[in-house]
C-alpha positions as CSV (number, residue, x, y, z in Angstrom):
1,M,19.1,46.8,71.4
2,K,18.4,50.1,69.5
3,V,15.0,51.6,69.4
4,S,13.6,54.5,67.3
5,H,10.2,55.8,66.6
6,E,8.2,57.8,64.0
7,S,4.8,59.2,64.0
8,Y,2.4,58.7,61.1
9,E,-0.4,61.0,62.0
10,D,-1.9,59.2,65.0
11,V,0.1,56.0,64.7
12,T,3.4,55.6,66.5
13,V,5.8,53.2,64.7
14,V,8.5,51.8,67.0
15,A,11.4,50.1,65.3
16,V,13.5,47.7,67.3
17,K,16.9,46.4,66.3
18,G,18.4,43.6,68.3
19,E,17.2,41.0,70.8
20,I,14.3,42.0,73.1
21,T,15.5,40.5,76.4
22,L,15.4,41.3,80.1
23,D,18.9,42.7,79.9
24,E,18.1,45.0,77.0
25,I,14.5,46.1,77.5
26,S,15.1,49.4,79.3
27,P,15.4,51.6,76.1
28,L,12.2,50.1,74.7
29,K,10.2,50.5,77.9
30,Q,11.4,54.1,78.3
31,L,10.4,55.0,74.7
32,L,7.0,53.3,75.1
33,D,6.4,55.1,78.4
34,E,7.3,58.5,76.8
35,Q,4.9,57.9,73.9
36,L,2.1,56.8,76.1
37,A,2.6,59.9,78.3
38,R,2.2,61.9,75.0
39,D,-1.2,60.3,74.6
40,A,-0.1,57.9,71.8
41,R,-2.6,55.1,71.6
42,D,-2.1,53.2,68.3
43,F,1.3,51.4,67.9
44,V,3.1,49.5,65.3
45,L,6.1,47.5,66.5
46,D,8.6,46.9,63.7
47,L,10.3,43.6,64.6
48,T,12.0,43.0,61.2
49,E,15.4,43.2,62.9
50,V,14.5,41.3,66.0
51,P,16.1,37.8,66.0
52,F,14.9,36.8,69.5
53,I,12.5,37.8,72.2
54,D,12.3,36.4,75.7
55,S,9.6,36.4,78.3
56,A,10.4,40.0,79.4
57,G,10.0,41.1,75.8
58,L,6.7,39.3,75.4
59,E,5.6,40.8,78.7
60,S,6.4,44.3,77.5
61,M,4.4,43.7,74.3
62,L,1.4,42.5,76.3
63,W,1.8,45.5,78.6
64,L,1.8,47.9,75.7
65,Q,-1.3,46.2,74.3
66,D,-3.0,46.7,77.7
67,Q,-2.0,50.3,77.9
68,A,-3.0,51.1,74.3
69,G,-6.3,49.3,74.9
70,E,-7.1,51.5,77.9
71,K,-6.9,54.5,75.5
72,L,-9.0,52.6,73.0
73,G,-5.9,52.0,70.8
74,Q,-4.3,48.9,69.3
75,V,-0.9,47.3,68.7
76,R,0.3,45.7,65.5
77,I,3.5,43.9,64.8
78,V,5.5,43.9,61.6
79,G,7.9,41.4,60.1
80,P,8.5,38.9,62.9
81,D,11.0,36.4,61.6
82,E,10.7,32.6,61.9
83,N,12.2,32.6,65.4
84,V,10.0,35.2,66.8
85,R,6.9,33.6,65.2
86,K,7.9,30.3,66.7
87,I,8.2,32.0,70.2
88,L,4.8,33.5,69.8
89,E,3.4,30.1,68.8
90,I,5.1,28.2,71.7
91,T,3.7,30.8,74.2
92,R,0.3,30.7,72.5
93,L,0.5,34.5,71.8
94,Q,0.4,34.3,68.0
95,H,-3.3,35.2,68.0
96,D,-2.9,38.1,70.5
97,F,-0.9,40.2,68.0
98,D,-2.0,41.1,64.6
99,A,1.1,40.6,62.4
100,H,1.8,42.3,59.1
101,E,4.4,42.0,56.4
102,D,5.1,45.7,56.1
103,I,4.5,49.0,58.0
104,D,2.1,50.4,55.5
105,S,-0.4,47.5,55.8
106,A,-0.1,47.7,59.6
107,I,-0.8,51.4,59.7
108,K,-3.8,50.9,57.3
109,S,-5.2,48.3,59.5
110,L,-5.4,50.8,62.4
111,R,-7.5,53.3,60.5
């Protein structure tokens, strides 16, 4: 998995490429920890290039949502494909994450 981030004023956009699984989660967790330590509070997770997410990946998303919420921030997701959407539905988490088709609309929803 590859992760990168960009800041758009007070919103941190985290782009993930590859599967978000227990074996691959370390780079994502490290980047999120660093951003939270820098007082980032609003996040957009770009999942357009994520073909699969396991329970560890879902747990990290829920953890980020909790951490952002403690700072009065929010988390949005962008571009989950059909597989990721199905996983969110099966785990009944589809309503826990506000999904958007593109990064701009996700950022606007946080303002």
